[in-house]
C-alpha positions, 0 to 999 in steps of 0.5 A: 594233950598235956599229958603226952607231953609230959611223956615226951618230956618222961621219956629219956629215962632221967629224972626231973623236977616237979618244977621243971616239967610245972615250967615246961608245961606251964601248969602247977606242980599240984598241975604236973601230979595229977598229969603223973598220975594218969601216966600209971593208968597207962600201965608204965613204970613211973620213979618219983624220989623226993628231991629228983623228980620223976622218971620213967625207968630205962626211958621210953622209945617213943613212936612216931608219925613224922619219923616215921613217914620220913623212913619210907620209902618215897613210893611206899608212902604215896600208895600208903597215903595218911595213916595214925599213930595212936597214943590208945585204940581197943584194936589197931585192926579195928580200928583199920577194919572201920576205916577201910568199911567207910571206903578208905582204900589204903589205912595204917593205923599205930597205937603204943597200946590196945587194950583189947588187941586180939590175937588168932582163935579171939586169944587177947593179944598184951600190948603195953604202952610204947614196949612193943609194935602193933598195928593194921593196914588195910588194903583193897582188892578187887578178885575177892577171897581165893585172890589172898590165899596164902597169903598170911604166911608171905605176911610172915616171908616180908617180916622176917626178911625186913626183920634181918634187915632190922639185924636180927637172923634165927627166925622162922615161919609157924603156919599159918601166922606166927615169927618165931625165934627158939620155938618162941613166939615174937610176933603174931599175924592176923588176917581181917576180910569185909566185902564180896568173896567172889570181887572186890574186898577190904583186908586187913593186916595185923601185926603184933611183933614184942619188942621189949615186952616187959617181965610183968607182963609174963604171967598173961601168956599163955605161951613161950614167948621173946623179944627183939632186945632179946635176939638183938640188944643192937635193935634200931629204934622202933620206928626204923623196925615199923618203916622197915616192915611197912615199906616190904608188907606195902610192896607185896600188899599192891602187887600179890593179886599179879604174883600169890602166893608162888611167889612167896612158897620157897621161901616159906619153906626155907623159914618152915619152923615145923618142916621134917619135925614131928608135929601135932593137929587140933582141929576140932575133937581131931588130933593128927599125929604125924611129920611136918612137911612145909606148905602146896603151892596154895598155902596148905599145911602138908603133913607125912601121916601113916596114912600118908600125906595129908593136907589141911586149909585154914581155919581152926585149927592149931599147929603144935610140936609133939614135944610141946604138948 
């Protein structure tokens, strides 16, 4: 659409006059103004100064399918097949699941913006346009849900490995699906499955990663959070960061039925944010207090309490540090 051609011009952060933009797009100044209004409806901060024109302060690092494809390892791009980079979608998980249910064996959905992004336990995932990474990877498995034990933890390990390659250090993992820095949430992982619990099934791995979340979004987020650019100002561009993560995720998913969580157990324990720390668990009306004791070989959460070591599996469980309460 023409407004996205306009966005590709304005993403450099420089001023462009209405006349310049109209000439580049082959439209009138009035048409340029209408397209500017459409871009503003995406939540983008556009600045206008008479005599200078329009700009996006600080510019915008847009995603490019061609660029991402060029950064993928050949074996990964071959296994992945086709994928989409969308401007706006309700939910990348929903889009990926729809394609998986339609017969796709693998499918990657990447979006600049989600209008109905979701986190774990039905939470809203704030997804402003062009600022972070929102993507979902659908994959087919033959062995049912039992072979997928601990997968969200293994995905966390893979994402941390990719971010280390990008130059980001000091990350930790919070069971079962958060990536933290300094006890602040950097990324979340959401797994959804459809199909036979004992046989062929489709799984969608959704990831939301804060790259440069605007401070204006802070009041909408109900927990401490942080951006990649707060941690590493010299961070590679979003296309590179995304490609690094996909280069780790595809081999993981390709071999997970064979390797299982045991191949990632040790790495997770080394990244466990709460191991040895005073924590509490809320499971419905039940509250359990103890010391984090890592996870077992299946990815179940372990906690040392006054009653001894207790084991907690997935479900509606909320884990927090005791000093966060």
